[in-house]
C-alpha positions in Angstrom: 70.8 177.0 -73.4 72.8 177.7 -76.6 76.0 176.2 -77.9 79.0 177.5 -79.8 78.2 177.4 -83.4 81.1 175.6 -85.1 79.2 172.3 -84.8 81.6 171.0 -82.2 80.0 171.7 -78.8 77.2 169.2 -78.4 77.2 168.1 -74.8 74.5 170.6 -73.7 72.3 170.4 -76.8 72.6 166.9 -78.3 69.2 165.1 -78.2 68.7 161.8 -76.4 68.7 159.4 -79.3 67.5 156.0 -78.3 68.5 152.9 -80.3 65.7 151.1 -82.3 63.6 148.6 -80.3 64.7 145.9 -82.8 68.4 146.2 -81.8 69.5 143.0 -80.2 71.2 143.1 -76.8 74.6 141.9 -78.1 74.7 144.8 -80.5 73.7 147.3 -77.7 76.4 145.9 -75.5 79.1 146.2 -78.2 78.1 149.8 -78.9 78.1 150.7 -75.2 81.5 149.1 -74.8 82.9 151.2 -77.7 81.4 154.4 -76.3 82.7 153.7 -72.8 86.2 153.0 -74.1 86.2 156.3 -76.0 85.1 158.1 -72.8 88.0 156.6 -70.9 90.5 157.4 -73.7 89.2 160.9 -73.7 89.5 161.2 -69.9 93.0 159.8 -70.0 94.1 162.3 -72.6 92.2 165.2 -71.1 92.5 164.6 -67.4 94.5 167.8 -67.0 92.6 169.7 -69.7 89.1 170.1 -68.2 88.8 173.8 -67.5 85.9 173.4 -65.1 83.7 170.7 -63.5 86.8 168.6 -62.9 85.4 166.8 -60.0 82.0 166.2 -61.7 83.9 164.9 -64.8 86.1 162.6 -62.7 83.1 161.1 -60.9 81.3 160.4 -64.2 84.3 158.8 -65.8 84.8 156.6 -62.7 81.2 155.5 -63.0 81.6 154.6 -66.7 84.8 152.7 -65.9 83.1 150.5 -63.3 80.1 149.9 -65.6 82.5 148.9 -68.3 83.5 145.9 -66.1 79.9 144.7 -66.3 79.6 145.3 -70.0 82.7 143.3 -70.7 81.3 140.4 -68.6 78.1 140.5 -70.7 79.8 140.4 -74.1 80.9 136.8 -74.2 77.6 135.3 -73.1 76.7 132.4 -75.4 72.9 132.6 -74.9 71.1 135.9 -74.3 67.9 135.8 -72.2 64.7 137.2 -73.8 64.3 139.8 -71.0 62.5 143.1 -71.8 64.2 144.6 -68.7 67.6 143.9 -70.1 66.8 145.7 -73.4 65.3 148.6 -71.6 68.3 149.0 -69.3 70.8 148.9 -72.2 68.6 151.2 -74.3 68.5 153.8 -71.6 72.3 153.6 -71.0 73.0 154.2 -74.7 71.9 157.9 -75.0 73.3 158.7 -71.6 76.8 157.4 -72.5 76.7 159.2 -75.8 75.7 162.6 -74.3 78.3 162.1 -71.5 81.0 161.6 -74.2 79.9 164.8 -76.0 79.9 166.7 -72.7 83.4 165.6 -71.8 84.6 166.4 -75.4 83.2 169.9 -75.0 85.0 170.4 -71.7 88.4 169.4 -73.1 88.1 170.9 -76.5 90.1 174.0 -77.6 87.8 176.9 -78.3 84.8 177.8 -76.1 86.6 177.1 -72.8 85.7 180.4 -71.2 82.1 179.9 -72.4 82.0 176.5 -70.8 83.4 177.9 -67.6 80.6 180.6 -67.4 78.1 177.8 -68.1 79.3 175.8 -65.2 75.9 175.7 -63.4 74.3 174.2 -66.6 77.2 171.8 -67.1 77.0 170.6 -63.5 73.2 170.1 -63.9 73.8 168.1 -67.1 76.2 165.8 -65.2 73.6 165.4 -62.5 70.9 164.5 -65.1 73.1 162.0 -67.0 74.3 160.2 -63.9 70.8 159.9 -62.5 69.7 158.5 -65.9 72.5 155.9 -65.6 71.4 155.0 -62.1 67.8 154.7 -63.1 68.7 152.5 -66.0 70.7 150.2 -63.8 67.7 149.9 -61.4 66.0 147.6 -63.9 69.0 145.5 -64.8 67.8 141.8 -64.5 70.6 140.4 -62.3 68.6 137.2 -61.7 68.4 136.6 -65.5 71.3 138.3 -67.3 73.7 138.4 -64.3 74.2 134.7 -64.0 77.5 134.9 -65.8 78.7 138.0 -64.0 81.4 137.7 -61.3 80.2 138.5 -57.8 82.9 141.1 -57.3 81.8 142.9 -60.5 78.2 143.1 -59.2 79.5 144.5 -55.9 81.5 147.2 -57.7 78.5 148.2 -59.8 76.2 148.3 -56.8 78.6 150.5 -54.9 79.0 152.7 -57.9 75.3 153.3 -58.3 74.9 154.1 -54.6 77.7 156.7 -54.9 76.1 158.2 -58.0 72.9 158.7 -56.1 74.7 160.4 -53.2 76.7 162.9 -55.2 75.2 166.3 -55.8 77.2 167.4 -58.9 77.1 171.1 -58.1 79.3 174.0 -59.2 82.8 173.5 -57.7 84.2 176.3 -55.5 87.2 176.9 -57.7 84.9 177.3 -60.7 82.7 179.7 -58.9 85.7 181.8 -57.8 87.0 182.2 -61.3 83.5 182.9 -62.6 83.3 185.7 -60.1 86.7 187.0 -61.3 85.5 187.0 -64.9 82.4 189.0 -63.9 84.5 191.5 -62.0 86.7 192.0 -65.1 83.6 192.5 -67.2 82.3 195.1 -64.7 85.7 196.9 -65.1 85.3 197.0 -68.8 81.7 198.3 -68.5 82.9 201.1 -66.3 85.8 201.9 -68.7 88.5 200.7 -66.3 91.5 198.9 -67.5 91.5 195.4 -65.8 94.5 194.1 -63.8 96.6 192.1 -66.2 97.5 189.5 -63.5 93.8 188.8 -63.0 93.4 188.3 -66.7 96.3 185.8 -66.7 94.8 183.9 -63.8 91.5 183.4 -65.6 93.2 182.4 -68.8 95.6 179.9 -67.0 92.6 178.4 -65.2 90.8 177.5 -68.4 93.9 176.4 -70.2 94.3 179.3 -72.6 98.1 179.6 -72.4 99.1 181.1 -75.8 98.0 183.5 -78.5 96.6 180.8 -80.8 94.4 179.2 -78.1 93.1 182.7 -77.3 92.4 183.3 -80.9 90.4 180.0 -81.1 88.3 181.2 -78.2 87.6 184.4 -80.2 86.6 182.6 -83.3 84.3 180.3 -81.4 82.5 183.2 -79.7 82.2 185.0 -83.1 80.6 182.0 -84.6 78.1 181.9 -81.8 77.1 185.5 -82.3 76.8 185.0 -86.0 74.5 182.1 -85.8 70.7 182.5 -85.6 69.0 180.6 -82.7 65.3 180.8 -82.3 65.6 180.3 -78.5 68.6 182.6 -77.7 68.0 184.6 -74.5 69.2 188.2 -74.4 71.3 187.6 -71.3 73.2 184.8 -73.1 73.8 187.0 -76.2 75.1 189.7 -73.9 77.4 187.3 -72.1 78.8 186.0 -75.4 79.5 189.5 -76.7 81.0 190.5 -73.4 83.3 187.5 -73.4 84.3 188.2 -76.9 85.5 191.7 -75.9 87.4 190.2 -73.0 89.2 187.6 -75.1 90.1 190.1 -77.8 91.6 192.4 -75.2 93.4 189.4 -73.5 94.9 188.1 -76.7 96.8 191.3 -77.4 97.6 192.4 -73.9 98.4 189.1 -72.0 100.7 187.4 -74.5 104.0 189.2 -75.1 104.5 187.6 -78.4 102.3 185.6 -80.7 103.1 182.0 -81.3 102.5 182.7 -85.0 106.0 184.1 -84.9 106.6 183.2 -88.6 104.5 186.3 -89.4 106.3 188.5 -87.0 109.9 187.3 -87.3 110.0 186.4 -91.0 107.7 189.0 -92.5 104.7 186.8 -92.9 106.5 183.9 -94.6 104.0 181.6 -93.1 101.5 183.2 -95.5 104.0 182.7 -98.3 104.3 179.0 -97.5 100.5 178.7 -97.8 100.6 180.4 -101.2 103.3 178.0 -102.4 101.5 175.1 -101.0 98.4 176.0 -102.9 100.3 176.5 -106.1 101.0 172.7 -106.2 97.3 171.9 -105.7 94.5 171.8 -108.3 91.4 173.5 -106.7 89.3 171.1 -108.7 90.5 168.4 -106.3 88.6 170.3 -103.6 85.3 169.5 -105.2 83.2 166.6 -104.2 82.9 164.1 -107.1 79.2 163.7 -106.3 77.9 167.2 -105.8 80.8 169.0 -107.7 80.8 171.6 -104.9 83.6 172.6 -102.5 83.9 169.9 -99.8 83.1 171.1 -96.3 83.9 167.8 -94.5 86.0 165.6 -96.7 86.0 161.9 -95.8 87.7 158.8 -97.3 85.7 155.6 -98.1 87.1 152.1 -98.1 87.8 152.5 -101.8 90.3 155.2 -101.0 88.4 158.0 -102.7 87.4 161.2 -101.0 83.9 162.7 -100.9 82.1 165.3 -98.9 80.5 163.7 -95.9 77.0 165.0 -96.6 77.1 163.8 -100.2 78.4 160.3 -99.5 75.9 159.8 -96.7 73.1 160.8 -99.0 74.5 158.2 -101.5 74.4 155.5 -98.8 70.9 156.5 -97.6 69.7 156.0 -101.2 70.6 152.3 -100.8 73.9 152.3 -102.6 76.9 150.4 -101.3 79.3 151.1 -104.1 82.0 153.7 -104.7 80.3 156.5 -106.8 83.6 157.0 -108.7 84.7 153.5 -109.5 81.5 151.5 -109.1 83.2 148.9 -106.9 81.4 147.4 -103.9 82.7 149.0 -100.7 84.0 146.5 -98.1 82.4 148.7 -95.4 80.7 152.1 -95.0 83.0 153.5 -92.4 84.2 157.0 -93.3 87.6 158.4 -92.3 88.1 162.2 -92.1 90.6 163.5 -94.6 92.2 166.0 -92.2 95.0 167.0 -94.5 92.6 167.9 -97.4 90.3 169.7 -95.1 93.2 171.9 -93.9 94.2 172.6 -97.5 90.6 173.6 -98.3 90.6 175.9 -95.2 93.8 177.6 -96.4 92.4 177.9 -100.0 89.2 179.5 -98.7 91.1 181.8 -96.5 93.3 182.9 -99.4 90.3 183.5 -101.6 87.9 185.0 -99.1 85.5 182.1 -99.3 83.7 180.6 -96.4 84.9 177.1 -95.5 81.4 176.0 -94.7 78.1 177.5 -93.7 78.5 176.3 -90.2 81.9 178.0 -89.8 81.1 181.1 -91.8 81.1 184.2 -89.6 78.4 186.8 -90.5 80.4 189.9 -89.7 77.3 192.1 -89.9 75.6 190.0 -87.3 78.6 190.1 -85.0 78.9 193.9 -85.5 75.2 194.4 -84.6 75.5 192.5 -81.4 78.9 194.0 -80.3 77.6 197.5 -80.9 74.9 196.9 -78.3 77.4 195.7 -75.7 79.0 198.4 -73.6 81.5 195.9 -72.3 82.7 194.9 -75.8 82.8 198.5 -77.0 84.9 199.6 -74.0 87.2 196.5 -74.2 88.0 197.3 -77.9 88.4 201.0 -77.2 90.9 200.3 -74.3 92.7 197.8 -76.5 93.0 200.2 -79.4 94.5 202.8 -77.1 96.9 200.3 -75.7 98.1 199.2 -79.2 98.5 202.8 -80.4 100.7 203.5 -77.3 102.8 200.5 -78.2 103.2 201.8 -81.8 104.1 205.2 -80.4 106.5 204.4 -77.6 107.3 200.7 -77.8 110.5 199.0 -78.9 110.7 197.6 -82.5 109.5 194.1 -81.4 106.6 195.7 -79.5 105.7 197.9 -82.4 105.8 194.9 -84.7 103.5 192.9 -82.5 101.2 195.9 -82.1 100.9 196.2 -85.9 100.2 192.5 -86.2 97.5 192.8 -83.5 95.9 195.7 -85.3 96.1 193.7 -88.5 94.2 190.8 -86.9 91.8 193.0 -85.0 90.8 195.3 -87.9 90.0 192.3 -90.0 87.2 191.3 -87.7 84.5 194.0 -87.9 83.6 197.6 -88.3 83.6 198.3 -84.5 87.2 197.3 -84.2 88.2 199.3 -87.3 86.4 202.4 -86.0 88.0 202.1 -82.5 91.5 201.8 -84.1 91.0 204.7 -86.4 89.7 206.9 -83.6 92.7 205.9 -81.4 95.1 207.3 -84.1 96.8 204.2 -85.4 97.1 205.3 -89.0 99.9 207.8 -88.9 102.1 205.4 -86.9 101.4 202.6 -89.4 102.3 204.8 -92.3 105.6 205.7 -90.5 106.3 201.9 -90.2 106.1 201.5 -94.0 109.6 202.9 -94.3 111.0 200.2 -92.0 113.9 198.1 -93.4 112.4 195.1 -91.5 110.3 193.1 -93.9 108.1 191.8 -91.1 107.3 195.3 -89.7 106.6 196.6 -93.2 104.3 193.7 -94.1 102.3 193.9 -90.8 102.0 197.7 -91.2 100.6 197.5 -94.8 98.3 194.6 -93.9 97.0 196.6 -91.0 96.5 199.7 -93.2 94.7 197.4 -95.7 92.1 196.5 -93.0 91.6 200.0 -91.6 91.3 201.4 -95.2 87.9 199.6 -95.3 86.6 202.2 -92.9 85.5 205.5 -94.5 87.2 207.7 -92.0 90.3 205.6 -92.4 90.5 206.2 -96.1 90.5 210.0 -95.6 93.1 209.9 -92.8 95.5 207.8 -95.0 95.2 210.2 -97.9 95.5 213.3 -95.6 98.8 211.9 -94.2 100.4 211.2 -97.6 99.5 207.6 -97.5 98.7 207.1 -101.2 102.3 207.6 -102.3 103.6 205.5 -99.4 101.3 202.6 -100.3 102.2 202.9 -103.9 105.8 202.8 -103.0 105.3 199.5 -101.1 103.5 198.2 -104.2 106.6 198.9 -106.3 109.4 198.4 -103.8 108.0 196.4 -100.9 110.5 194.1 -99.2 108.5 191.0 -99.7 105.8 189.6 -102.0 103.1 189.6 -99.3 103.6 193.3 -98.6 103.3 194.2 -102.2 100.1 192.1 -102.5 98.6 193.9 -99.5 99.5 197.2 -101.0 97.5 196.4 -104.2 94.5 195.5 -102.1 94.8 198.7 -100.1 94.8 200.7 -103.3 91.6 199.0 -104.3 89.8 200.1 -101.1 91.2 203.6 -101.4 90.0 203.8 -105.0 86.4 203.7 -103.8 86.7 207.4 -103.4 86.4 209.1 -106.8 89.1 211.7 -106.2 91.5 209.0 -105.1 91.1 207.2 -108.4 92.7 210.2 -110.1 95.4 210.7 -107.5 96.5 207.0 -107.6 96.5 206.9 -111.4 98.8 210.0 -111.5 101.5 208.3 -109.3 104.2 207.2 -111.8 104.4 203.5 -112.7 101.6 202.5 -110.3 99.2 201.2 -113.0 102.1 199.5 -114.9 103.1 197.7 -111.7 99.5 196.6 -111.1 99.3 195.3 -114.7 102.5 193.3 -114.3 101.4 191.9 -111.0 98.0 190.9 -112.5 99.8 188.7 -115.0 103.1 187.6 -113.4 102.3 187.5 -109.7 101.1 184.8 -107.4 97.4 183.9 -107.5 96.8 186.2 -104.5 98.8 188.9 -106.2 96.9 188.5 -109.4 93.5 188.8 -107.7 94.5 191.9 -105.7 96.0 193.6 -108.7 93.0 192.9 -110.9 90.5 194.3 -108.4 92.8 197.3 -107.9 92.8 198.0 -111.6 89.1 197.5 -111.8 88.7 200.1 -109.0 90.7 202.6 -110.9 88.9 202.2 -114.3 85.9 204.4 -113.6 88.2 207.4 -114.0 88.7 207.9 -117.8 92.4 208.9 -117.6 93.1 205.5 -115.9 91.1 203.8 -118.6 93.7 205.0 -121.1 96.6 204.3 -118.8 95.6 200.7 -118.4 95.3 200.2 -122.1 98.7 201.9 -122.7 100.3 199.6 -120.1 99.4 196.6 -122.4 96.8 195.1 -120.1 94.5 193.7 -122.7 96.9 191.3 -124.5 98.2 190.2 -121.1 94.7 189.6 -119.8 93.9 187.6 -122.9 96.8 185.3 -122.1 95.6 184.9 -118.6 92.2 183.8 -119.9 93.8 181.2 -122.1 96.2 179.8 -119.5 94.8 180.4 -116.0 93.1 177.3 -114.6 91.5 179.2 -111.7 88.0 180.3 -112.5 88.0 183.2 -109.9 91.0 184.8 -111.5 89.5 184.4 -115.0 86.3 186.1 -113.7 88.4 189.0 -112.5 90.1 189.3 -115.9 86.6 189.3 -117.6 85.5 192.1 -115.2 88.4 194.3 -116.2 88.1 193.5 -119.9 84.3 194.2 -119.9 85.0 197.6 -118.3 87.8 198.4 -120.8 85.4 197.5 -123.7 83.0 200.1 -122.4 84.2 202.7 -124.9 85.2 202.7 -128.5 89.0 202.8 -127.9 88.9 199.9 -125.5 86.5 197.8 -127.6 88.8 198.3 -130.7 91.9 197.1 -128.8 89.9 194.1 -127.4 88.9 193.2 -131.0 92.4 193.5 -132.4 93.8 191.4 -129.6 91.5 188.5 -130.5 89.8 188.1 -127.2 86.4 187.6 -128.8 86.7 183.9 -129.5 88.1 183.1 -126.1 85.2 184.9 -124.4 82.6 183.1 -126.5 84.2 179.8 -125.6 84.1 180.7 -121.9 80.5 181.6 -122.2 79.7 178.2 -123.7 81.7 176.2 -121.2 81.8 178.0 -117.9 79.7 176.9 -114.9 80.2 180.1 -113.1 77.1 182.4 -113.1 79.2 185.4 -112.5 81.7 184.5 -115.2 78.9 183.9 -117.7 77.3 187.3 -116.9 80.6 189.0 -117.4 81.1 187.3 -120.7 77.7 188.7 -121.9 78.6 192.1 -120.6 81.9 192.1 -122.5 80.2 190.9 -125.7 77.5 193.5 -125.4 80.0 196.3 -124.8 82.0 195.2 -127.9 78.8 195.0 -130.0 77.8 198.5 -128.9 81.2 200.0 -129.5 82.9 197.8 -132.1 80.7 198.1 -135.1 78.8 195.7 -137.4 81.8 193.5 -138.0 81.6 192.2 -134.5 77.9 191.7 -134.6 78.2 189.8 -137.9 80.8 187.5 -136.4 78.7 186.8 -133.3 75.5 186.3 -135.3 77.0 183.3 -137.1 77.7 181.4 -133.9 74.8 179.0 -133.2 76.5 177.8 -129.9 76.6 181.4 -128.7 72.9 181.9 -129.3 72.2 178.6 -127.4 74.2 179.9 -124.4 72.4 183.3 -124.5 69.0 181.7 -124.5 70.0 179.5 -121.5 70.9 182.6 -119.6 67.4 183.9 -120.1 66.1 181.2 -117.8 69.1 180.1 -115.7 71.0 183.4 -115.2 70.5 186.1 -112.6 68.0 188.8 -113.5 70.8 191.2 -114.5 72.5 188.5 -116.7 69.1 187.6 -118.2 68.5 191.3 -119.1 71.9 191.6 -120.7 71.5 188.4 -122.6 68.2 189.6 -123.9 69.7 192.8 -125.1 72.5 191.0 -126.9 70.0 188.5 -128.5 68.0 191.5 -129.8 71.1 193.1 -131.4 72.0 189.8 -133.1 68.5 189.2 -134.3 68.1 192.7 -135.6 71.3 192.3 -137.6 70.2 188.9 -139.0 66.8 190.3 -140.1 68.4 193.3 -141.8 70.9 191.0 -143.6 68.1 188.7 -144.8 66.3 191.7 -146.4 69.4 193.2 -148.0 70.9 190.0 -149.4 68.1 189.2 -152.0 68.3 192.8 -153.3 72.0 192.3 -153.9 71.3 189.1 -155.8 68.7 190.7 -158.0 71.0 193.5 -159.0 73.7 191.1 -159.9 71.2 189.1 -162.1 70.1 192.3 -164.0 73.6 193.4 -164.7 74.5 189.9 -166.0 71.9 190.3 -168.7 
């Protein structure tokens, strides 16, 4: 049995962890009471949210509720009997209660609901095993010793509960089996290339509690995570089922919900994304780093001192025997950790904006997903039918329907190559290009964002160019109705520039490079990054090289290096500058602008391996194209030589090779100067006589 891979579904995989034998009965009882209360709270909140195994879940919760009466009676006992049977009973109840709580959490959690439905036989079997474990544990409860302080009516309730537990079968419920059959019938339709009945889809979604676009999207993300995670014990039939369900949910998200509940993007031209950008502008990304590991926090938690750390780092600190706050040194009043939900959400937004994975557990390996989906006929046909449906909406739908279809294409094409290929083959690109002329900022933004994602497909690039898309995209870059659309246009030009001929064609479009240079220095952080990579993609063509220099990019990039606090943007600036310094003209402009000292300083202080490599590349290009004056200046810097030598051992193989080349140039210059200088001194001495 496998579980969804975002580290949330634990009920079917969590190991049975028994408490240590040295744990005293009072501590065990207190722990069991806490777990039992959490189970009842969960059941109270999720009574109407269990998508399957409702009867099994209710029976298990009722059993825990009755056993809680006994546990509450045991807690106030003044003297505890030294009974091995009591410790054994409580120790066996402990893992059963914990696994039951995990299972109920999984059943009620958003994401993975369809998967849990299709695993109903295993879920029912888990309920059966856990309840039998509870009954077995209660068989050894020493009523004659520990039950002396327990009320008679409580014992009667417990006895009746255990008898009921033994009678119940905990099988798959008829309603669950009916809906499972409906799902299998829908998957069979997809396999045969038949469009499923929409009302049947809605019945399945309603049954599992997927009532809106966002909850359906969460199902998709959870299934993608499962496919992208390596499991040594995955069975082929389970992988096939996950990939089939992923195709089903992708189709359902677009077809079954008339409008997305992310309506900010549809009705206000993606202003939801704009709010994210503004929100991040008020936050220092350094605050996302754990003070202990200095790495991006995956699971930020707050200690009793009020400081936030990554959960893994602070737990490692505690395991080392420390009981103080690593930042202040003060003794912590307790070691309880409170999740910093707000900060975690900010980190997720930051990572999404910068194409960084939030965590290894949540990172989706798109290639792994692509490989599995390609082998699934159900998933392929579901995506193909969905692409045809969306293109028909673009072609014949009303403006709101076209807008929604563009948004769905935007979301679908971002996922994997299979989706992009299906959309391109269905003919979405000409319709999206037509939508770029819309006076509705939302339609325009969704269309250019969709084109951005399909432009990652090789055939998509050619179709965009053949349909006059280069000029249309460049026009959005210059005159787009909102900031997000212009940023997407810059990124689209980057992907289109991967074709050599397109580099020339884009560069010849009037004012395109000038607008990119302006965006790279005056835009939002996202705009700067997109513009910088677009410029970098155009530079291999020599005519664009001159155009970028003529647009005044080098002085502006220098100012970015001086003032930009974000290391990723500084790295992009270095990449463009190192490329510009690849010939004599660019190297001379870089020298006249005074970038040299800034780059040397970054090399000495940066912790980014990529950034340091780009610094060395830039310095090497300047030395090769800028003459002996540059070499002379660099050779006098002892701190520079120290950084270069450190790269020989700490850098990547490519960075080490470049650092070695630069060191050789500087050493050769120093040796030549040491031979020439005494000769000059001797000549001066002879002339003086």
